[in-house]
PAPA-729023 format. One line per field, with one value per residue (C-alpha): residue number from 1; x, y, z. Coordinates in pm, whole numbers. Layout:
BEGIN
nr	c(NUM | ...)
u	c(X | ...)
v	c(Y | ...)
w	c(Z | ...)
This chain:
BEGIN
nr	c(1 | 2 | 3 | 4 | 5 | 6 | 7 | 8 | 9 | 10 | 11 | 12 | 13 | 14 | 15 | 16 | 17 | 18 | 19 | 20 | 21 | 22 | 23 | 24 | 25 | 26 | 27 | 28 | 29 | 30 | 31 | 32 | 33 | 34 | 35 | 36 | 37 | 38 | 39 | 40 | 41 | 42 | 43 | 44 | 45 | 46 | 47 | 48 | 49 | 50 | 51 | 52 | 53 | 54 | 55 | 56 | 57 | 58 | 59 | 60 | 61 | 62 | 63 | 64 | 65 | 66 | 67 | 68 | 69 | 70 | 71 | 72 | 73 | 74 | 75 | 76 | 77 | 78 | 79 | 80 | 81 | 82 | 83 | 84 | 85 | 86 | 87 | 88 | 89 | 90 | 91 | 92 | 93 | 94 | 95 | 96 | 97 | 98 | 99 | 100 | 101 | 102 | 103 | 104 | 105 | 106 | 107 | 108 | 109 | 110 | 111 | 112 | 113 | 114 | 115 | 116 | 117 | 118 | 119 | 120 | 121 | 122 | 123 | 124 | 125 | 126 | 127 | 128 | 129 | 130 | 131 | 132 | 133 | 134 | 135 | 136 | 137 | 138 | 139 | 140 | 141 | 142 | 143 | 144 | 145 | 146 | 147 | 148 | 149 | 150 | 151 | 152 | 153 | 154 | 155 | 156 | 157 | 158 | 159 | 160 | 161 | 162 | 163 | 164 | 165 | 166 | 167 | 168 | 169 | 170 | 171 | 172 | 173 | 174 | 175 | 176 | 177 | 178 | 179 | 180 | 181 | 182 | 183 | 184 | 185 | 186 | 187 | 188 | 189 | 190 | 191 | 192 | 193 | 194 | 195 | 196 | 197 | 198 | 199 | 200 | 201 | 202 | 203 | 204 | 205 | 206 | 207 | 208 | 209 | 210 | 211 | 212 | 213 | 214 | 215 | 216 | 217 | 218 | 219 | 220 | 221 | 222 | 223 | 224 | 225 | 226 | 227 | 228 | 229 | 230 | 231 | 232 | 233 | 234 | 235 | 236 | 237 | 238 | 239 | 240 | 241 | 242 | 243 | 244 | 245 | 246 | 247 | 248 | 249 | 250 | 251 | 252 | 253 | 254 | 255)
u	c(3456 | 3743 | 3985 | 4355 | 4653 | 4742 | 4400 | 4083 | 4008 | 3690 | 3586 | 3266 | 3117 | 2953 | 2943 | 3011 | 3353 | 3529 | 3624 | 3876 | 3967 | 4301 | 4310 | 4635 | 4522 | 4379 | 4010 | 3837 | 3456 | 3475 | 3679 | 3442 | 3146 | 3326 | 3393 | 3026 | 2930 | 3185 | 3032 | 2682 | 2793 | 2942 | 2604 | 2442 | 2683 | 2589 | 2218 | 2273 | 2532 | 2500 | 2445 | 2326 | 2032 | 1733 | 1618 | 1946 | 1945 | 2208 | 2008 | 1686 | 1867 | 2012 | 1665 | 1520 | 1285 | 1421 | 1599 | 1937 | 1767 | 1582 | 1911 | 2087 | 2390 | 2645 | 2531 | 2603 | 2944 | 3041 | 2927 | 3130 | 3441 | 3388 | 3378 | 3709 | 3865 | 3736 | 3883 | 4221 | 4241 | 4143 | 3821 | 3981 | 3788 | 3416 | 3104 | 2919 | 3185 | 2936 | 2639 | 2506 | 2557 | 2816 | 3042 | 3188 | 3539 | 3534 | 3274 | 3469 | 3773 | 3552 | 3371 | 3698 | 3852 | 3538 | 3555 | 3921 | 3837 | 3563 | 3809 | 4073 | 3828 | 3743 | 4109 | 4228 | 4543 | 4714 | 4481 | 4459 | 4120 | 4112 | 3818 | 3847 | 4220 | 4218 | 4375 | 4386 | 4670 | 4721 | 5008 | 5201 | 5120 | 5372 | 5594 | 5905 | 5747 | 5604 | 5305 | 5400 | 5149 | 5220 | 5115 | 5025 | 5181 | 4884 | 5052 | 5211 | 4957 | 5189 | 5444 | 5453 | 5536 | 5644 | 5598 | 5484 | 5630 | 5523 | 5523 | 5279 | 4931 | 4910 | 4654 | 4715 | 4479 | 4512 | 4319 | 4361 | 4216 | 4311 | 3979 | 3720 | 3874 | 3865 | 3603 | 3750 | 3601 | 3773 | 3529 | 3613 | 3517 | 3289 | 3492 | 3663 | 4043 | 4325 | 4655 | 4792 | 4769 | 4759 | 4832 | 4887 | 4878 | 4985 | 4878 | 4770 | 4397 | 4211 | 3919 | 4135 | 4404 | 4139 | 3990 | 4334 | 4420 | 4106 | 4180 | 4543 | 4442 | 4192 | 4451 | 4700 | 5021 | 5001 | 4937 | 5298 | 5356 | 5026 | 5098 | 5446 | 5276 | 5045 | 5181 | 5188 | 5106 | 5331 | 5259 | 5369 | 5234 | 5266 | 5195 | 5023 | 5362 | 5510 | 5716 | 5670 | 5732 | 5739 | 5705 | 6020 | 5923 | 5769 | 6096 | 6047 | 5766 | 5918 | 6131)
v	c(-703 | -718 | -426 | -478 | -252 | -324 | -231 | -421 | -775 | -942 | -1275 | -1316 | -1634 | -1530 | -1620 | -1982 | -1904 | -1708 | -1342 | -1200 | -838 | -740 | -363 | -223 | 140 | 287 | 185 | 520 | 543 | 599 | 281 | 77 | 206 | 120 | -232 | -280 | -147 | -375 | -678 | -564 | -531 | -882 | -1023 | -805 | -946 | -1298 | -1219 | -1068 | -1304 | -1646 | -1920 | -2146 | -1922 | -1948 | -1600 | -1419 | -1166 | -1362 | -1688 | -1519 | -1341 | -1674 | -1834 | -1538 | -1445 | -1088 | -869 | -703 | -366 | -509 | -583 | -357 | -148 | -395 | -658 | -417 | -339 | -704 | -794 | -501 | -606 | -965 | -850 | -666 | -980 | -1191 | -951 | -931 | -1312 | -1388 | -1544 | -1775 | -1597 | -1652 | -1602 | -1865 | -2140 | -2427 | -2256 | -2101 | -1745 | -1772 | -1473 | -1650 | -1633 | -1256 | -1178 | -1288 | -1084 | -788 | -805 | -835 | -541 | -334 | -408 | -305 | 16 | 106 | 73 | 277 | 559 | 565 | 611 | 250 | 252 | -59 | -355 | -715 | -831 | -1204 | -1345 | -1723 | -1716 | -1433 | -1128 | -750 | -586 | -217 | -39 | -251 | -428 | -224 | 77 | -135 | -464 | -577 | -802 | -1170 | -1403 | -1776 | -1974 | -2327 | -2603 | -2783 | -3124 | -3087 | -2889 | -2872 | -2678 | -2336 | -2313 | -1951 | -1645 | -1329 | -1019 | -663 | -321 | -165 | -235 | -579 | -849 | -1224 | -1479 | -1856 | -2101 | -2472 | -2817 | -2895 | -2795 | -2824 | -3064 | -2985 | -2709 | -2461 | -2493 | -2455 | -2205 | -2325 | -2688 | -2665 | -2936 | -2913 | -2881 | -2936 | -2846 | -2717 | -2820 | -2449 | -2120 | -1800 | -1455 | -1128 | -791 | -442 | -500 | -818 | -807 | -859 | -1056 | -1310 | -1321 | -1359 | -1647 | -1827 | -1750 | -1860 | -2185 | -2262 | -2170 | -2435 | -2463 | -2116 | -1948 | -1852 | -1675 | -1488 | -1383 | -1261 | -1018 | -873 | -550 | -552 | -920 | -1212 | -1575 | -1902 | -2230 | -2576 | -2868 | -3193 | -3372 | -3118 | -2924 | -2548 | -2241 | -1870 | -1567 | -1363 | -1093 | -1314 | -1325 | -957 | -1059 | -1373 | -1433)
w	c(4832 | 5085 | 5103 | 5174 | 5219 | 4856 | 4720 | 4644 | 4527 | 4412 | 4255 | 4054 | 3905 | 3578 | 3208 | 3296 | 3442 | 3717 | 3687 | 3933 | 4000 | 4154 | 4205 | 4346 | 4375 | 4693 | 4688 | 4659 | 4653 | 4276 | 4226 | 4443 | 4242 | 3919 | 4043 | 4128 | 3785 | 3614 | 3789 | 3689 | 3327 | 3327 | 3428 | 3164 | 2902 | 3010 | 2972 | 2627 | 2474 | 2638 | 2381 | 2666 | 2757 | 2527 | 2631 | 2552 | 2270 | 2078 | 2102 | 1996 | 1712 | 1596 | 1594 | 1404 | 1687 | 1692 | 1438 | 1475 | 1515 | 1816 | 1994 | 2246 | 2139 | 2277 | 2025 | 1741 | 1895 | 1934 | 1582 | 1442 | 1635 | 1520 | 1159 | 1214 | 1363 | 1075 | 819 | 997 | 1024 | 663 | 787 | 1044 | 1318 | 1272 | 1483 | 1280 | 1276 | 1289 | 1128 | 1450 | 1569 | 1845 | 1929 | 2235 | 2089 | 2135 | 2402 | 2710 | 2608 | 2521 | 2857 | 3049 | 2866 | 2924 | 3298 | 3305 | 3120 | 3367 | 3654 | 3472 | 3401 | 3774 | 3869 | 3907 | 3695 | 3836 | 3785 | 3673 | 3547 | 3478 | 3284 | 3299 | 3230 | 2975 | 3133 | 3091 | 3282 | 3352 | 3520 | 3769 | 4098 | 4300 | 4223 | 4164 | 4052 | 3716 | 3669 | 3637 | 3471 | 3465 | 3158 | 3265 | 3058 | 2897 | 2907 | 3250 | 3457 | 3759 | 3552 | 3389 | 3020 | 3063 | 3282 | 3106 | 3273 | 3203 | 3367 | 3121 | 2985 | 2827 | 2744 | 2765 | 2607 | 2575 | 2358 | 2426 | 2469 | 2831 | 2989 | 2712 | 2462 | 2090 | 2099 | 1850 | 1502 | 1168 | 1011 | 661 | 729 | 1033 | 1210 | 1552 | 1534 | 1782 | 1611 | 1944 | 2305 | 2381 | 2210 | 2408 | 2247 | 2411 | 2280 | 2385 | 2447 | 2529 | 2283 | 1976 | 2159 | 2258 | 1908 | 1748 | 1984 | 1865 | 1499 | 1526 | 1698 | 1421 | 1159 | 1270 | 1069 | 917 | 1254 | 1329 | 997 | 1034 | 1393 | 1294 | 1055 | 1323 | 1466 | 1846 | 1901 | 2003 | 2078 | 2239 | 2100 | 2253 | 2021 | 2125 | 2126 | 2366 | 2113 | 2111 | 1905 | 1986 | 1765 | 1729 | 1979 | 2248 | 2443 | 2534 | 2769 | 2924 | 3231)
């Protein structure tokens, strides 16, 4: 975990993706311990929630080999948060979109936010935790500079569709087809959908921001009207033909 004048940085391969930590506070012993604990918890989340591991709690629960009461507390927390996201999205967020128990649409954001919170509680108030492209920001990278997060254009990967700029806590989550194809399921039909090339949502905390990005992507044409009604959330959508739309307040975050 190399230390720099600006703070502390770390990269961890876990949960089938790459997590990066950019900590701009002075790396005190408490912050270094919190970073180590955050990494440990990411591996714990992978062991509990991975749908690719037959021995994970979520896989065994799906197969009926264990009961919900046999699961650790984080399973109960994630299922409760998933129910909240499902209610808020009129059922467009689902952890059983294709008939199997799969909370992946929320878990990565939840794990990233939890890692950010651990660092904050240890005194790291200026951090960027990036979980496979979904980001929880806190504070600012330098006293006079905001965070700047580039959103890659899904149809022109060498270009940025926008740059999100903020000097306060913010989450950024993107759902799209560029890397994994049409993998998001319409929970009402059970079929994969691709109404957007990408859809980026910004909000206060990553757990729900990530879940709402998934729900809005699955929702398709009615996504913009729904997102406009969500207090504290804004979005940028790029359609397969290259056209785009933005919610009314998204311009507040863009340079």
